[in-house]
C-alpha positions in Angstrom: 2.5 6.8 -25.1 4.1 4.0 -23.2 4.4 4.2 -19.5 8.1 3.9 -17.7 8.6 0.7 -16.3 9.9 0.6 -12.8 10.9 -2.7 -10.7 10.4 -2.7 -6.9 11.8 -5.5 -5.1 10.1 -5.7 -1.8 7.5 -3.9 -3.3 4.6 -5.7 -0.8 6.5 -4.5 2.0 6.4 -1.2 4.2 8.2 0.9 2.4 8.2 -0.8 -1.0 4.7 -0.3 -1.0 4.6 3.3 -0.4 7.2 3.3 -3.3 4.6 1.8 -5.1 2.1 4.0 -4.6 4.4 7.0 -5.3 5.3 5.5 -9.0 1.9 4.7 -10.2 0.8 8.2 -9.2 3.8 9.8 -11.4 3.1 7.8 -14.4 5.2 4.6 -14.3 4.2 0.9 -14.8 5.3 -1.0 -12.1 6.5 -4.6 -11.5 6.4 -5.6 -7.7 8.6 -8.4 -6.9 8.3 -9.9 -3.5 8.6 -13.0 -1.5 6.1 -12.1 1.0 8.5 -13.5 4.1 8.1 -9.8 5.8 5.6 -8.3 2.9 1.7 -8.8 2.4 0.0 -8.4 -0.9 -2.8 -6.5 1.2 -0.4 -3.8 1.3 -0.6 -3.1 -2.6 -4.3 -4.4 -2.9 -5.9 -1.3 -3.5 -4.1 -0.8 -6.6 -5.4 -4.4 -7.9 -7.8 -3.0 -10.4 -4.6 -0.9 -11.6 -3.3 -2.6 -15.2 0.0 -0.9 -14.8 0.7 -3.0 -11.4 1.9 -6.5 -11.7 3.1 -8.4 -9.1 5.1 -12.0 -8.9 5.8 -13.8 -5.7 9.7 -14.7 -6.1 12.7 -15.0 -3.7 15.5 -12.5 -5.0 17.9 -15.3 -4.5 16.5 -17.0 -7.6 16.5 -14.5 -10.2 18.6 -14.9 -13.2 19.8 -12.4 -15.4 17.4 -11.8 -18.2 14.7 -12.3 -16.0 11.7 -11.1 -17.9 10.3 -8.7 -15.1 13.5 -6.6 -15.7 13.4 -6.5 -19.4 12.5 -2.6 -20.8 12.6 -1.1 -17.3 14.0 2.5 -16.5 14.4 2.0 -12.5 15.0 -0.6 -10.4 14.3 0.2 -6.7 15.8 -2.7 -4.4 14.1 -3.0 -1.0 13.8 -6.8 -0.5 15.5 -8.0 2.2 15.0 -9.1 6.2 15.3 -7.2 8.9 15.4 -7.5 12.7 18.6 -7.4 15.0 17.9 -10.8 17.3 17.1 -13.2 14.2 20.4 -11.9 12.2 22.5 -13.1 15.2 20.8 -16.5 15.6 20.4 -17.0 11.8 23.5 -14.9 10.3 23.6 -17.3 7.2 19.9 -16.4 6.1 20.8 -12.8 6.5 23.9 -12.9 4.3 22.6 -15.0 1.9 19.6 -13.1 1.2 20.7 -9.2 1.9 24.1 -9.9 0.3 23.5 -12.7 -2.4 20.4 -12.0 -3.1 21.4 -8.2 -3.8 23.7 -9.3 -6.3 21.4 -11.3 -8.1 19.2 -7.9 -8.2 22.1 -6.1 -9.5 22.8 -8.7 -12.3 19.4 -8.6 -13.5 19.6 -4.7 -13.5 22.7 -4.8 -15.3 21.4 -7.1 -17.8 18.5 -5.2 -18.7 20.4 -2.0 -18.8 18.3 0.2 -16.4 18.9 3.8 -16.2 19.2 3.6 -12.5 19.1 1.4 -9.3 18.6 2.8 -5.9 19.5 0.4 -3.3 17.7 1.0 0.3 20.7 0.8 2.5 20.6 1.1 6.4 21.9 3.5 9.1 22.6 0.7 11.2 26.1 0.4 9.2 27.3 3.7 11.7 26.6 1.4 14.9 27.0 3.9 17.9 27.3 7.0 15.8 28.4 10.6 16.8 25.5 12.9 15.9 24.3 14.4 13.2 25.9 11.7 11.3 27.3 12.4 8.2 27.6 9.7 5.0 31.6 10.0 5.9 31.1 8.8 9.5 33.3 5.6 10.1 31.2 2.3 9.5 30.7 -0.1 12.3 28.0 -2.6 11.9 27.5 -4.3 15.4 25.0 -7.1 14.0 24.8 -9.6 11.3 21.9 -7.7 9.9 23.7 -4.3 9.8 27.0 -6.1 8.2 24.6 -7.7 5.4 23.1 -4.5 4.5 26.3 -2.5 4.1 27.8 -5.5 2.3 25.0 -5.0 0.1 25.5 -1.6 -0.5 29.2 -2.3 -1.2 28.2 -4.8 -3.8 25.7 -2.3 -5.3 28.5 0.0 -5.4 31.2 -2.4 -6.7 28.8 -2.6 -9.6 29.0 0.6 -10.4 33.0 1.0 -10.4 33.4 -2.3 -12.2 30.1 -2.8 -14.5 28.9 0.9 -14.9 25.6 0.1 -13.3 24.4 3.4 -12.6 23.6 3.2 -9.0 22.7 5.2 -6.0 22.5 4.4 -2.2 20.2 5.6 0.5 21.0 5.3 4.1 17.5 5.0 5.8 17.4 5.9 9.3 14.0 5.3 11.4 11.1 5.3 8.8 7.5 4.7 9.8 4.1 4.9 8.7 1.0 2.9 7.6 1.6 -0.5 6.6 4.9 -1.4 8.9 5.4 -4.7 9.5 3.0 -6.5 12.3 4.5 -10.1 12.3 8.0 -11.4 13.2 10.5 -10.5 15.9 10.3 -8.0 18.4 11.7 -4.4 16.9 10.4 -1.4 15.6 8.9 0.9 18.2 5.6 2.0 16.6 4.5 -1.5 15.8 5.3 -2.5 19.3 3.5 0.5 21.2 0.2 0.4 18.4 -0.3 -3.2 19.4 -0.1 -2.0 23.3 -2.7 0.8 22.7 -4.9 -1.4 20.9 -5.0 -4.1 23.7 -5.1 -1.1 26.6 -1.4 -2.0 27.7 1.1 0.3 28.8 3.8 1.4 26.2 6.9 -0.9 27.1 9.7 2.1 26.8 13.7 1.1 27.0 15.5 3.1 29.3 14.2 6.6 30.6 12.5 7.2 27.3 14.9 10.3 26.7 16.5 8.5 23.6 15.6 10.2 20.6 15.3 8.4 16.9 15.2 10.5 13.5 11.9 9.1 12.4 11.0 9.8 8.5 7.5 9.2 7.3 7.2 6.5 4.8 5.9 8.6 1.9 9.0 10.9 2.2 11.5 8.1 2.1 9.7 6.8 -1.2 10.1 10.7 -2.4 13.5 10.4 -1.6 14.1 7.0 -3.7 12.5 8.8 -6.9 14.8 11.7 -6.7 17.9 9.5 -6.2 16.6 7.7 -9.6 15.9 10.6 -11.6 19.1 12.6 -10.7 21.7 12.3 -13.4 24.4 11.6 -10.1 25.9 8.1 -10.0 27.5 6.4 -7.2 26.4 8.5 -4.8 25.2 7.5 -0.8 23.0 9.5 0.8 21.6 9.6 4.6 17.9 9.8 4.8 15.6 11.1 7.8 13.9 14.1 9.1 16.9 15.4 10.2 15.0 16.7 13.5 15.4 13.5 16.1 12.2 12.9 18.5 12.2 11.2 21.6 10.6 8.4 22.6 8.7 9.9 25.5 7.6 12.1 22.7 6.0 9.5 20.7 4.5 8.4 24.1 2.7 11.7 24.5 1.6 11.9 20.9 0.2 8.2 21.4 -1.6 8.9 24.2 -1.1 6.0 27.4 1.1 5.0 30.2 4.3 3.5 29.8 6.5 0.7 31.7 10.1 0.9 31.7 12.6 -2.0 30.7 16.1 -2.2 30.8 18.6 0.0 28.1 20.2 -2.7 25.7 23.5 -2.7 24.9 24.6 -1.9 21.2 21.5 0.6 20.9 22.5 4.4 20.2 21.1 7.2 22.6 20.2 9.2 19.5 20.2 8.8 15.7 20.2 12.0 13.6 20.6 12.4 10.1 22.5 14.9 8.9 20.4 15.3 5.2 22.7 18.1 3.9 23.9 16.3 0.7 20.4 14.7 -0.5 18.9 18.0 0.4 21.7 20.2 -1.7 22.1 17.4 -4.7 18.6 16.0 -5.0 16.5 19.0 -3.7 14.5 16.6 -1.3 13.4 17.7 1.9 10.4 15.7 3.9 6.9 17.4 4.3 5.1 15.4 6.7 6.0 16.7 10.1 6.4 14.1 13.0 3.0 15.0 14.5 1.1 14.4 11.2 3.0 11.2 10.7 1.8 10.3 14.1 -2.1 11.2 13.5 -1.9 9.1 10.1 -1.2 6.1 12.0 -3.3 6.7 14.8 -6.0 7.0 12.1 -5.1 3.6 10.6 -4.4 1.7 13.8 -6.5 -1.4 13.3 -3.8 -2.5 11.0 -2.1 -3.8 14.0 -4.7 -5.6 15.6 -3.1 -8.6 14.7 0.4 -8.0 15.2 2.4 -9.6 18.3 1.5 -8.0 21.9 4.4 -7.4 23.8 5.0 -7.1 27.5 8.5 -6.8 29.6 8.6 -10.6 30.2 8.5 -11.4 26.5 10.3 -8.4 25.8 13.2 -10.1 28.0 13.2 -13.6 26.5 12.9 -12.4 23.1 16.2 -10.2 23.5 18.0 -12.6 25.3 20.5 -13.5 22.5 21.0 -9.6 22.2 22.5 -9.0 25.6 24.2 -12.2 25.3 26.1 -11.5 22.2 25.8 -7.5 22.0 26.8 -7.1 25.9 30.1 -5.8 25.7 33.7 -6.0 23.5 34.4 -10.0 22.8 37.0 -10.2 25.5 34.6 -9.0 28.3 32.2 -12.0 27.5 
């Protein structure tokens, strides 16, 4: 019997590569689309001998309806896009082009192929400085172009459901972490920054006093949620995705082991992210399986992956985030 086909955009990236792992394990033939701007072929190289995996380097903005990679596909998992806060402030057109127009291209390919389900990887950044725990009905307040572009991509996906009856579900990811998280590019996610600092024997650059908390979820648990969202009969649903158990940055420092140096708190960053996962648990039967302690242990077991990542110190971070402070430092009338 032929394997069902799944298309994974951004499949050579961090979360996308974990999606590939799970789909192959579950008996799918997987077609990966990735521009390799943020992804790495090395992230899926452990499947290089598997005839059920194919990879093509494609910018999603270049896709056209009827593209052969979507032909016969049962599911599409759309992770492709560009991230980071500061670059989105500096180059908003790139973010709108890739994360919005690129998403429309993927939606049109999925529609033409008649897929059973498309699952869109949205971002919890759409909530802005949210109250916690955050439900899916929380007001939307994106604070920077990356957050806006991801939310507009989400709205496009739901619009395609409404107008074209494309079977779509949306998952708003909170703070994913795990092996294969990005090792290049702008200053960003705390795990990548801290792991490179640990390798270099440098102190961890903790923002503020470290009591801020994040709803960290291991990448394999993220992939499992996306598969559940594809295989459910429900459509047009939006789900928050986190562990539902926020951890402080100080706790992360404790688990990683090392000293810390403190840098100024940044405007526009929440003191806490905390996903209310009641809906996804009730409707999809999904729940997180990897504890924070176990996830950190897995990351430390693979710490050499981050050896070539940028090494950040307080001075470099101050330079890299100058635009952040300039543009997000207060209400527009206060600047």
